[in-house]
C-alpha positions as CSV (number, residue, x, y, z in Angstrom):
1,M,115.2,111.4,122.4
2,T,115.1,114.8,124.0
3,K,116.5,115.5,127.5
4,G,114.2,113.1,129.3
5,R,115.1,110.6,131.9
6,V,116.8,107.3,131.4
7,L,116.9,104.3,133.7
8,L,120.4,102.8,134.1
9,F,120.1,99.1,134.9
10,I,123.3,97.4,136.2
11,N,124.5,93.9,137.0
12,P,127.1,94.9,139.6
13,K,128.9,91.5,139.3
14,A,129.3,91.7,135.5
15,G,132.8,91.9,134.3
16,R,134.1,91.6,137.8
17,G,133.0,95.1,138.6
18,R,133.5,96.5,135.1
19,A,129.7,97.3,134.8
20,V,129.8,99.6,137.9
21,S,132.8,101.4,136.4
22,I,131.0,101.9,133.1
23,A,127.9,103.0,134.9
24,N,129.7,105.7,136.8
25,E,131.2,107.1,133.6
26,L,127.7,107.1,132.0
27,I,126.2,108.9,135.0
28,S,128.9,111.5,134.9
29,Y,128.4,112.1,131.2
30,A,124.6,112.2,131.5
31,R,124.9,115.0,134.1
32,K,127.2,116.9,131.7
33,I,124.6,116.8,128.9
34,S,121.6,117.4,131.3
35,I,120.0,114.0,131.1
36,G,118.5,112.6,134.3
37,C,119.5,109.1,135.3
38,I,117.8,106.7,137.8
39,V,120.1,103.8,138.7
40,V,118.8,100.3,139.5
41,E,121.4,97.9,140.9
42,P,119.8,94.7,142.0
43,A,121.4,92.8,144.9
44,S,120.9,89.4,143.3
45,S,119.8,87.8,140.1
46,A,116.5,86.8,141.8
47,E,115.7,90.5,142.2
48,I,116.5,91.7,138.8
49,I,113.1,91.5,137.2
50,S,111.1,92.8,140.2
51,D,113.6,95.7,140.8
52,L,113.4,96.8,137.1
53,A,109.6,96.5,137.0
54,A,109.3,98.5,140.2
55,A,111.7,101.2,139.0
56,L,109.8,101.6,135.7
57,S,106.5,102.0,137.5
58,S,107.9,104.9,139.5
59,G,108.0,107.4,136.7
60,E,108.3,108.2,133.0
61,F,111.5,107.1,131.2
62,E,112.5,107.5,127.5
63,A,115.0,104.6,127.5
64,V,116.5,101.8,129.6
65,I,120.3,101.4,129.4
66,G,121.3,97.9,130.5
67,I,124.9,97.4,131.6
68,G,125.9,93.8,131.8
69,G,126.0,90.6,129.9
70,D,123.4,88.4,128.2
71,G,121.9,87.3,131.6
72,L,121.0,90.9,132.4
73,V,119.5,91.3,128.9
74,H,117.5,88.1,129.3
75,H,116.0,89.5,132.5
76,A,115.3,92.9,131.0
77,I,113.5,91.3,128.1
78,Q,111.0,89.8,130.6
79,V,109.9,93.3,131.5
80,L,110.5,95.3,128.3
81,A,109.3,92.9,125.5
82,G,105.9,94.0,124.4
83,T,106.3,97.6,125.6
84,S,107.3,100.7,123.7
85,L,110.2,101.4,126.0
86,P,113.5,100.9,124.2
87,L,116.6,99.1,125.6
88,Y,120.2,100.1,124.9
89,V,122.6,97.3,125.8
90,V,126.1,98.2,127.0
91,P,128.3,95.1,126.9
92,A,130.0,94.3,130.3
93,G,129.5,90.5,130.6
94,T,131.2,87.4,129.4
95,G,129.3,86.6,126.2
96,N,127.7,89.9,125.2
97,D,125.9,88.2,122.3
98,F,122.8,90.5,122.3
99,A,125.1,93.5,122.1
100,R,127.0,91.8,119.3
101,S,123.8,91.2,117.4
102,N,123.1,94.9,117.8
103,E,126.5,95.7,116.4
104,S,126.9,97.8,119.5
105,L,130.0,96.9,121.5
106,T,131.1,100.4,122.5
107,I,131.4,101.5,126.1
108,S,132.0,105.1,125.3
109,P,129.5,107.3,127.1
110,K,129.5,109.9,124.3
111,A,128.9,107.2,121.6
112,I,126.1,105.6,123.7
113,F,124.2,108.8,124.4
114,D,124.8,110.1,120.9
115,A,123.1,106.9,119.5
116,I,120.2,107.2,122.0
117,R,119.6,110.9,121.2
118,S,120.0,110.8,117.4
119,K,119.0,107.3,116.2
120,D,115.6,105.7,116.2
121,P,115.3,102.3,117.9
122,I,114.6,99.3,115.8
123,S,112.1,96.6,116.6
124,V,113.4,93.0,116.9
125,D,111.8,89.6,117.5
126,T,112.0,87.8,120.8
127,G,111.0,84.2,121.6
128,A,108.5,83.0,124.2
129,I,109.1,79.7,126.0
130,S,106.2,78.0,127.7
131,F,107.3,75.3,130.3
132,A,106.3,73.8,133.6
133,G,107.6,77.0,135.4
134,G,105.5,79.4,133.4
135,V,106.6,81.6,130.4
136,R,110.0,83.1,129.7
137,K,111.2,85.2,126.8
138,F,114.6,85.1,125.2
139,G,116.6,87.3,122.9
140,Q,119.3,85.1,121.3
141,I,119.3,81.3,121.4
142,L,117.6,78.5,123.3
143,S,119.6,75.3,123.5
144,T,118.8,71.7,124.5
145,G,120.8,68.5,124.6
146,F,124.6,68.5,124.6
147,D,125.4,72.2,124.9
148,A,122.7,72.7,127.5
149,Q,124.0,69.9,129.6
150,V,127.5,71.4,129.3
151,N,126.0,74.6,130.6
152,E,124.4,72.6,133.5
153,R,127.7,71.0,134.4
154,A,129.6,74.3,134.2
155,N,127.3,76.0,136.5
156,Q,128.0,73.4,139.2
157,N,131.7,74.2,139.1
158,N,132.5,77.0,141.6
159,F,136.2,76.6,141.4
160,V,136.9,77.7,137.8
161,S,135.6,80.8,136.0
162,G,135.3,82.1,132.4
163,K,135.7,80.0,129.3
164,M,137.9,77.4,131.1
165,K,134.8,76.4,133.1
166,Y,132.9,75.6,130.0
167,N,135.8,73.9,128.2
168,L,136.3,71.6,131.2
169,A,132.5,70.9,131.4
170,M,132.5,70.0,127.7
171,L,135.3,67.5,128.1
172,A,133.6,65.9,131.1
173,E,130.1,65.8,129.5
174,I,131.3,64.3,126.2
175,K,132.6,61.2,128.0
176,K,129.1,60.2,129.1
177,F,126.9,61.9,126.5
178,R,124.5,59.8,124.4
179,K,122.2,60.7,121.6
180,I,118.8,62.0,122.7
181,H,115.3,60.9,121.6
182,Y,113.4,64.0,120.6
183,E,109.7,64.4,119.8
184,L,109.1,67.6,117.9
185,E,106.1,69.6,116.6
186,V,107.2,72.2,114.1
187,D,104.4,74.6,113.0
188,G,102.0,71.8,113.8
189,K,103.9,69.0,112.0
190,A,105.0,66.1,114.3
191,R,108.4,64.6,114.0
192,V,110.6,62.2,115.9
193,V,114.4,62.6,115.7
194,E,117.5,61.2,117.4
195,A,119.9,64.1,118.0
196,M,122.9,65.3,119.9
197,L,121.3,68.7,120.4
198,I,118.5,70.9,119.2
199,A,118.7,74.7,119.4
200,V,116.1,77.3,118.6
201,A,117.6,80.6,117.5
202,N,116.3,84.2,117.3
203,G,119.8,85.7,117.0
204,Q,122.9,84.2,115.3
205,T,125.3,83.8,118.2
206,Y,125.6,82.6,121.8
207,G,128.4,81.7,124.2
208,G,130.5,84.8,123.3
209,G,130.3,84.8,119.5
210,M,129.7,81.1,118.7
211,R,127.9,81.4,115.3
212,L,125.3,78.6,115.9
213,C,122.8,79.9,113.4
214,P,124.5,82.3,111.0
215,M,121.4,82.7,108.9
216,A,119.1,83.8,111.8
217,D,117.4,87.2,111.3
218,R,115.9,88.9,114.4
219,Q,113.4,90.8,112.2
220,D,112.0,88.0,110.0
221,G,109.2,86.8,112.3
222,L,110.7,83.3,112.3
223,L,112.9,81.1,114.6
224,D,115.7,79.1,113.2
225,I,116.0,75.5,114.4
226,M,119.4,73.8,114.3
227,I,119.5,70.0,114.7
228,L,122.8,68.1,115.2
229,H,122.0,64.5,114.3
230,P,123.9,61.7,116.0
231,V,127.7,61.6,115.4
232,S,130.5,59.7,117.1
233,K,132.2,61.3,120.0
234,P,135.4,62.0,118.1
235,E,133.2,63.6,115.4
236,L,131.3,65.7,117.9
237,M,134.7,67.0,119.2
238,K,135.5,68.0,115.6
239,V,132.1,69.5,114.8
240,F,131.3,71.5,118.0
241,P,134.4,73.8,117.9
242,K,133.4,74.8,114.3
243,V,130.4,76.6,115.8
244,Y,132.7,79.4,116.7
245,S,133.2,80.3,113.1
246,G,129.9,79.0,111.7
247,R,131.7,76.4,109.6
248,H,129.6,73.6,111.1
249,I,126.7,74.5,108.8
250,T,128.1,72.4,106.0
251,H,128.4,69.2,108.0
252,P,126.1,66.5,106.8
253,A,124.8,65.8,110.4
254,V,123.7,69.5,110.8
255,E,120.1,70.4,109.7
256,F,118.3,73.7,109.8
257,Q,114.6,74.6,109.7
258,R,112.6,77.8,110.2
259,A,109.3,78.0,112.0
260,R,107.0,80.2,114.1
261,K,106.1,77.6,116.7
262,I,108.1,74.6,118.0
263,K,107.3,72.0,120.7
264,I,110.2,69.9,122.0
265,S,109.9,66.9,124.3
266,A,113.0,65.0,125.5
267,D,114.8,63.8,128.6
268,T,117.1,66.9,128.8
269,V,117.2,70.5,130.0
270,A,116.9,73.8,128.2
271,Y,118.9,77.0,128.5
272,A,118.2,80.3,126.9
273,D,120.6,83.3,126.7
274,G,122.8,81.3,129.0
275,E,120.1,81.1,131.7
276,R,118.5,77.8,132.9
277,I,114.9,77.4,131.8
278,G,114.3,73.9,133.1
279,E,113.5,70.4,132.0
280,L,111.6,69.6,128.8
281,P,108.9,69.5,127.4
282,I,108.8,73.1,126.3
283,S,106.9,75.1,123.6
284,I,108.6,78.1,121.8
285,E,107.0,80.7,119.6
286,V,108.3,83.9,118.0
287,L,107.0,87.3,119.2
288,P,107.5,89.4,116.1
289,R,109.0,92.9,116.5
290,S,108.3,92.8,120.3
291,L,111.4,94.5,121.6
292,R,112.7,98.0,120.8
293,T,116.5,98.4,120.9
294,W,119.3,100.3,119.2
295,S,121.5,98.8,116.5
296,G,124.9,100.2,115.8
297,N,126.6,103.3,117.2
């Protein structure tokens, strides 16, 4: 990158205002090194995609810097995947799993602009979800079943925030949770399974570092499927926390597959990058090397 313009894309609510503080430091540093910044600060999540697309159509940019969490990245991917414009992610949210996958957790303005100016972006895969509401792309992990329903319950709790919200939701959900009947099609091969959850991973982590699919590779042109087969509720309480370290992968009820295309039908909901997608059925396919981004600092 030379001294062209960058678009600074902010979730003002991320990190309880931390994103705005980081953005101000980046703007100040950009002026110091003679790089022009255009700032986009959507008023609500409903306006994120349209505001970003409108800003990008207004002129030439050499990079987009997104300041926020995985929700902001999820929305940015809808606009940037399939284009040549690279995305640098500055972690300022709760989970920051995309930034973690990029090995890029710094908020230092100098380190960020040094990386953008001196390093070439890499190209990573994304996933495309076809569902009743249209098509959505994702960067990290799509989940269905138990953890998606925990997410659903947590989002209905406006009285508690942070990880406590999700811990309470997990305890409440596990009391009534039952195994789910899934109908799958994996690269054209039909299969029926009973499972507690099925996740489709592009990246390794979600939920702030939970290593759901430690073998996932965002540049291999494949999606990793994780199936948790039926276990008792006490066993589920033992297995699920192991996801934080990745130690769940050796449990006999855990199965992994790789595929390019997956269809999933079941009576449950899907979340991707922590964002609600909707009710199943859904179809997912990998979009190889469709997003340009920076890895490392």
